[in-house]
ROPA-446490 format. One record per residue (C-alpha): residue in one letter; x, y, z. Coordinates in steps of 0.1 Angstrom, whole numbers, plus 5000, padded with zeros to 4 digits. Example, Ala and Ser with C-alpha at 12.3 -4.5 7.8 and 13.67 -1.06 7.14 Angstrom:
<sites>
   residu      u      v      w
        A   5123   4955   5078
        S   5137   4989   5071
</sites>
This chain:
<sites>
   residu      u      v      w
        M   5358   5013   5207
        G   5390   5024   5224
        I   5402   5005   5254
        H   5395   4968   5252
        P   5393   4944   5282
        V   5424   4926   5270
        T   5443   4959   5271
        I   5432   4964   5308
        V   5444   4929   5317
        V   5478   4935   5300
        F   5481   4969   5318
        F   5477   4953   5352
        L   5501   4925   5343
        I   5528   4949   5332
        A   5522   4972   5361
        A   5523   4943   5386
        A   5555   4929   5370
        G   5572   4963   5373
        V   5562   4968   5409
        V   5573   4933   5419
        S   5606   4938   5401
        G   5611   4971   5418
        F   5605   4956   5453
        A   5627   4926   5445
        L   5655   4948   5434
        D   5647   4975   5459
        S   5645   5000   5431
        A   5617   5025   5428
        A   5628   5035   5394
        I   5621   5000   5380
        A   5586   5000   5396
        A   5579   5035   5381
        A   5592   5024   5347
        G   5569   4994   5348
        I   5539   5015   5355
        V   5548   5040   5328
        I   5552   5012   5303
        A   5518   4998   5313
        V   5501   5032   5308
        L   5518   5037   5274
        F   5507   5003   5263
        V   5471   5011   5272
        V   5473   5044   5252
        A   5490   5028   5222
        F   5470   4996   5220
        R   5435   5001   5205
        V   5409   4978   5190
        A   5382   4985   5165
        R   5350   4965   5160
        Q   5341   4947   5128
        W   5319   4975   5116
        Q   5342   5004   5127
        K   5370   5024   5111
        A   5393   5045   5133
        V   5406   5078   5118
        V   5441   5083   5130
        L   5456   5118   5130
        R   5494   5123   5135
        L   5502   5157   5150
        G   5468   5170   5138
        K   5472   5157   5102
        Y   5454   5128   5086
        M   5475   5097   5087
        D   5455   5065   5081
        L   5424   5045   5087
        K   5427   5016   5112
        G   5406   4986   5119
        P   5388   4964   5123
        G   5407   4945   5150
        F   5438   4954   5170
        F   5461   4983   5160
        F   5488   5005   5175
        I   5493   5042   5175
        L   5521   5063   5188
        P   5512   5077   5222
        V   5509   5115   5224
        I   5518   5119   5187
        D   5488   5100   5172
        T   5451   5106   5181
        V   5419   5089   5172
        P   5392   5116   5171
        Y   5366   5096   5151
        W   5353   5061   5151
        I   5332   5057   5119
        D   5303   5033   5118
        L   5301   5015   5085
        R   5267   4998   5091
        T   5235   5009   5075
        I   5220   5037   5097
        T   5184   5049   5098
        T   5176   5086   5103
        P   5139   5097   5108
        F   5131   5132   5096
        N   5099   5153   5089
        A   5086   5184   5073
        E   5058   5203   5091
        E   5032   5225   5074
        T   5050   5225   5040
        L   5030   5238   5010
        T   5027   5215   4981
        K   5027   5226   4944
        D   4989   5232   4946
        S   4992   5252   4979
        V   4980   5225   5004
        P   4998   5225   5038
        V   5009   5190   5047
        D   5030   5173   5074
        V   5052   5145   5061
        D   5072   5119   5081
        A   5099   5099   5064
        V   5129   5077   5072
        L   5163   5076   5055
        F   5185   5045   5051
        W   5222   5055   5045
        R   5257   5043   5049
        V   5292   5057   5051
        V   5312   5046   5021
        D   5342   5068   5025
        P   5352   5072   5062
        K   5380   5097   5053
        K   5355   5122   5037
        A   5330   5116   5065
        A   5356   5126   5091
        L   5373   5154   5073
        E   5348   5170   5049
        V   5320   5177   5074
        E   5320   5185   5111
        N   5292   5161   5122
        Y   5281   5139   5094
        R   5250   5125   5113
        H   5236   5160   5119
        A   5245   5171   5084
        I   5226   5143   5067
        A   5196   5148   5090
        W   5194   5185   5080
        A   5201   5177   5043
        S   5173   5152   5043
        Q   5148   5176   5058
        T   5156   5204   5033
        A   5154   5179   5004
        L   5120   5167   5016
        R   5107   5203   5017
        D   5120   5208   4981
        V   5103   5177   4969
        I   5070   5186   4986
        G   5071   5221   4971
        R   5072   5208   4935
        T   5047   5179   4939
        D   5009   5180   4938
        L   4990   5165   4968
        A   4973   5139   4946
        E   5006   5129   4930
        M   5022   5126   4964
        L   4994   5104   4978
        R   4992   5082   4947
        G   5028   5079   4936
        R   5048   5075   4969
        E   5073   5053   4952
        K   5082   5080   4927
        T   5085   5106   4955
        D   5107   5082   4975
        K   5131   5077   4945
        D   5133   5115   4937
        L   5139   5123   4974
        C   5166   5096   4977
        L   5184   5108   4946
        M   5184   5144   4958
        I   5198   5135   4992
        D   5224   5113   4976
        Q   5236   5141   4954
        R   5240   5164   4984
        T   5258   5139   5006
        E   5281   5123   4980
        E   5309   5148   4988
        W   5307   5137   5024
        G   5314   5101   5016
        I   5278   5091   5024
        K   5255   5070   5003
        A   5217   5073   5005
        L   5203   5039   5001
        S   5166   5045   5002
        V   5139   5068   5016
        E   5104   5057   5027
        I   5076   5082   5034
        R   5058   5069   5065
        D   5029   5093   5068
        V   5013   5123   5050
        K   4990   5144   5072
        I   4966   5168   5056
        P   4942   5193   5072
        E   4910   5179   5086
        G   4887   5201   5064
        L   4905   5188   5033
        Q   4901   5152   5045
        N   4863   5157   5047
        A   4862   5173   5013
        M   4883   5144   4998
        S   4860   5119   5015
        Q   4829   5135   5000
        Q   4846   5137   4966
        A   4854   5099   4968
        Q   4818   5091   4978
        A   4804   5112   4949
        E   4828   5094   4925
        R   4816   5060   4937
        E   4779   5070   4933
        R   4787   5083   4898
        Q   4803   5050   4889
        A   4774   5030   4903
        R   4749   5051   4882
        V   4770   5046   4851
        I   4771   5009   4856
        L   4734   5008   4862
        A   4727   5028   4830
        D   4750   5005   4810
        S   4732   4975   4823
        E   4699   4989   4813
        R   4713   4997   4779
        Q   4724   4961   4774
        V   4690   4947   4786
        S   4672   4970   4762
        K   4693   4956   4733
        V   4684   4921   4743
        F   4647   4931   4745
        E   4650   4947   4710
        E   4664   4915   4696
        S   4637   4894   4713
        A   4610   4917   4699
        K   4624   4912   4664
        A   4621   4875   4669
        Y   4585   4878   4679
        V   4575   4900   4650
        G   4572   4871   4626
        S   4555   4848   4650
        P   4524   4862   4668
        V   4516   4828   4683
        A   4549   4826   4700
        L   4543   4861   4714
        H   4509   4850   4728
        L   4524   4819   4743
        R   4552   4839   4759
        A   4526   4863   4774
        M   4505   4835   4788
        N   4537   4819   4802
        I   4546   4851   4820
        L   4511   4852   4836
        L   4514   4816   4846
        E   4548   4821   4862
        G   4535   4852   4881
        M   4505   4832   4895
        R   4528   4803   4905
        Q   4553   4824   4924
        N   4529   4847   4942
        S   4499   4824   4946
        T   4476   4853   4939
        V   4449   4862   4915
        V   4461   4883   4885
        I   4437   4908   4870
        V   4444   4913   4834
        P   4429   4942   4815
        S   4405   4933   4787
        S   4427   4951   4762
        A   4456   4928   4771
        V   4433   4898   4768
        E   4422   4909   4733
        T   4458   4915   4723
        M   4467   4880   4732
        G   4436   4866   4715
        L   4423   4851   4746
        G   4389   4868   4742
        A   4383   4852   4708
        M   4394   4818   4721
        A   4370   4821   4750
        G   4342   4830   4725
        V   4349   4800   4703
        T   4350   4777   4732
        A   4317   4790   4746
        L   4301   4786   4711
        A   4314   4751   4708
        K   4299   4742   4742
        E   4266   4757   4732
        F   4264   4738   4699
        S   4272   4706   4718
        H   4244   4712   4743
        A   4219   4719   4714
        D   4228   4687   4695
        G   4223   4666   4727
        A   4189   4681   4733
        K   4177   4673   4697
        S   4188   4637   4699
        I   4169   4632   4732
        S   4137   4647   4718
        A   4139   4625   4686
        Q   4140   4592   4705
        P   4103   4593   4718
        R   4091   4600   4683
        V   4109   4569   4669
        A   4094   4548   4696
        A   4058   4560   4689
        V   4061   4552   4652
        A   4073   4517   4659
        E   4043   4510   4681
        T   4019   4522   4655
        A   4034   4500   4629
</sites>
C-alpha cells in the first residue's frame, strides 16, 4: 500500500512542529531539521493491508517480508519493490484454433483460480508472476487439447479441468504459486461440424426410438403367443372373445361391422344361426298343426 493517511498526518504534525520551533527560536536550522525528520518518517513508516506482504530489499539484497500492518524500513538503504497479494486471484485465458487429438480445430475459454503461497519465490524467482502464470496456463491448455479427443473434451470436462490444473500447478510450483482449480467456460467448434454432430444426434435418437418400438412389438407378440396357447384348449372361449371384440368395436364406433362369411363360419355363428332358424320353423309348424286339429275335434263332438 505504501503511504498511509496516518503517515501523512504525522508528517504534517512533525513538519509544523519543526517550523514553529524554528520561528520561536529564530533558527532556520531547527525548522529545516523538523522538515527533514518529517520526510524521513514518511519514507520509513509503511503499512501493508491484511492480504498483502511487502518484500523488503536492503541494498539490493533480500532482507525480509513485512506485513500486514505497520512496519518500518531504513530510508535510502531499504526498498519495497513488491507488494504481494495473498488472496485468491482469477486469470482468464484461452486457446484459439487448437487441434485436438482427432484433428478438430477448437477455441477454448477457461479461467484459472490461483494463490501465492510463497511471496519470496513469487518476487525473486520470476520477473512478473501474473504474466508468467497467464502464459503458463495458455500453453498448458494447448497441450491438454492436443492430447484429448473432441468427444472426450465435451463429455468429460471435469477430468480435463483436473488434468489442466495439475499441469499448471507443476509449472508454477517453483514460483511459489498454487493453482487451486481450472474451469473450462466454453468450447467452440466449427459450424460445419456442429451441423454434422446435430444430424448424428438426431439419427441416434431415431435409432433408439425404432429399437424401443421393435422391443415393444416383441413383448406384445410374446403376450399374444401365450394367449393363443390358452385358447387352444378352449374353442368356446376363443369364439366368445371374438364376439366380444366385435361388440366392443360396434359400441365404440357406432357403425355397422361387415364380417366375412369365413370369419362367421370360423366362430360357428353360421351353424348357430341355422339351428336357430330351424327351431323357429319347427315351432311355427307345430302351431299350425294344433290349430287345424281343433275344428276336427269340434265336429266329432257335434256328431256324437
